[in-house]
C-alpha positions as CSV (number, residue, x, y, z in Angstrom):
1,X,-11.3,-5.6,-10.6
2,X,-12.9,-8.9,-10.8
3,X,-13.9,-11.0,-7.9
4,X,-12.0,-9.3,-5.6
5,X,-13.0,-5.7,-6.3
6,X,-16.3,-7.4,-5.7
7,X,-15.6,-8.6,-2.2
8,X,-13.9,-5.7,-1.2
9,X,-17.3,-3.7,-2.1
10,X,-19.3,-6.3,-0.5
11,X,-20.9,-7.1,-4.0
12,X,-21.1,-10.0,-6.0
13,X,-19.3,-9.7,-9.2
14,X,-22.4,-9.6,-11.3
15,X,-23.6,-6.6,-9.6
16,X,-20.5,-4.6,-10.2
17,X,-19.8,-5.8,-13.4
18,X,-23.7,-4.3,-14.6
19,X,-22.7,-0.8,-12.7
20,X,-19.4,-0.7,-14.3
21,X,-20.8,-1.2,-17.4
22,X,-23.8,1.0,-16.9
23,X,-21.1,3.7,-16.2
24,X,-18.8,3.2,-19.2
25,X,-22.0,3.4,-21.3
26,X,-22.8,6.8,-19.3
27,X,-19.2,8.0,-20.2
28,X,-19.3,6.9,-23.5
29,X,-15.8,5.4,-22.6
30,X,-14.5,1.9,-21.9
31,X,-12.8,2.1,-18.5
32,X,-11.7,-1.7,-19.1
33,X,-10.0,-3.8,-21.5
34,X,-11.9,-7.1,-21.4
35,X,-9.8,-9.8,-22.8
36,X,-10.4,-13.2,-21.2
37,X,-9.7,-13.5,-17.7
38,X,-7.7,-10.4,-17.2
39,X,-9.6,-6.9,-17.0
40,X,-6.9,-4.3,-17.2
41,X,-7.7,-0.4,-17.1
42,X,-7.5,1.7,-20.6
43,X,-5.9,5.2,-20.1
44,X,-9.4,6.8,-19.7
45,X,-9.7,4.3,-17.2
46,X,-6.6,5.4,-14.9
47,X,-7.6,8.9,-15.8
48,X,-10.9,8.6,-14.5
49,X,-9.7,7.0,-11.3
50,X,-7.1,9.6,-10.6
51,X,-10.0,12.0,-10.9
52,X,-12.5,10.6,-8.7
53,X,-9.9,9.6,-6.3
54,X,-9.0,13.8,-6.1
55,X,-13.3,13.9,-5.8
56,X,-13.5,11.7,-2.9
57,X,-10.3,13.4,-1.5
58,X,-12.0,16.8,-1.8
59,X,-15.6,15.4,0.0
60,X,-13.7,13.9,2.7
61,X,-11.7,17.2,3.3
62,X,-15.0,19.4,3.2
63,X,-16.7,16.6,5.6
64,X,-13.7,16.9,8.1
65,X,-14.1,21.1,8.0
66,X,-17.9,20.9,8.3
67,X,-17.1,18.9,11.6
68,X,-14.7,21.4,12.7
69,X,-11.9,18.7,12.8
70,X,-10.1,20.4,9.6
71,X,-9.4,24.6,9.7
72,X,-9.2,24.7,5.9
73,X,-9.4,22.6,2.6
74,X,-7.6,25.1,0.6
75,X,-5.3,24.3,-2.0
76,X,-7.1,21.1,-2.6
77,X,-8.0,21.3,-6.5
78,X,-9.3,18.8,-8.5
79,X,-7.4,17.8,-11.7
80,X,-8.9,18.7,-15.1
81,X,-11.8,16.3,-16.3
82,X,-10.9,13.4,-18.2
83,X,-10.7,14.3,-21.7
84,X,-13.0,11.6,-22.4
85,X,-15.9,12.7,-20.5
86,X,-18.8,13.9,-22.6
87,X,-19.9,17.4,-21.8
88,X,-23.6,15.9,-21.9
89,X,-22.5,14.0,-19.0
90,X,-22.0,17.0,-17.0
91,X,-25.4,18.7,-17.8
């Protein structure tokens, strides 16, 4: 995630770090292990990334269908919600 990830998002590293920390707080889960200079994903972080990628893919397909560029979005299903997500966050 570090500097390259922030640069890819067009943001500064401190901005992305604060946004990730706020997300972790809201979800009550650690998405990354902060150990020195390396920042590997935790298992919940890996599960969340897969979940978010599926959501983005579904949103893109829905947009294409709405624009008439895709005939159907059938067969696209989200994976189960990551287990560490608290039910309060979905309310």
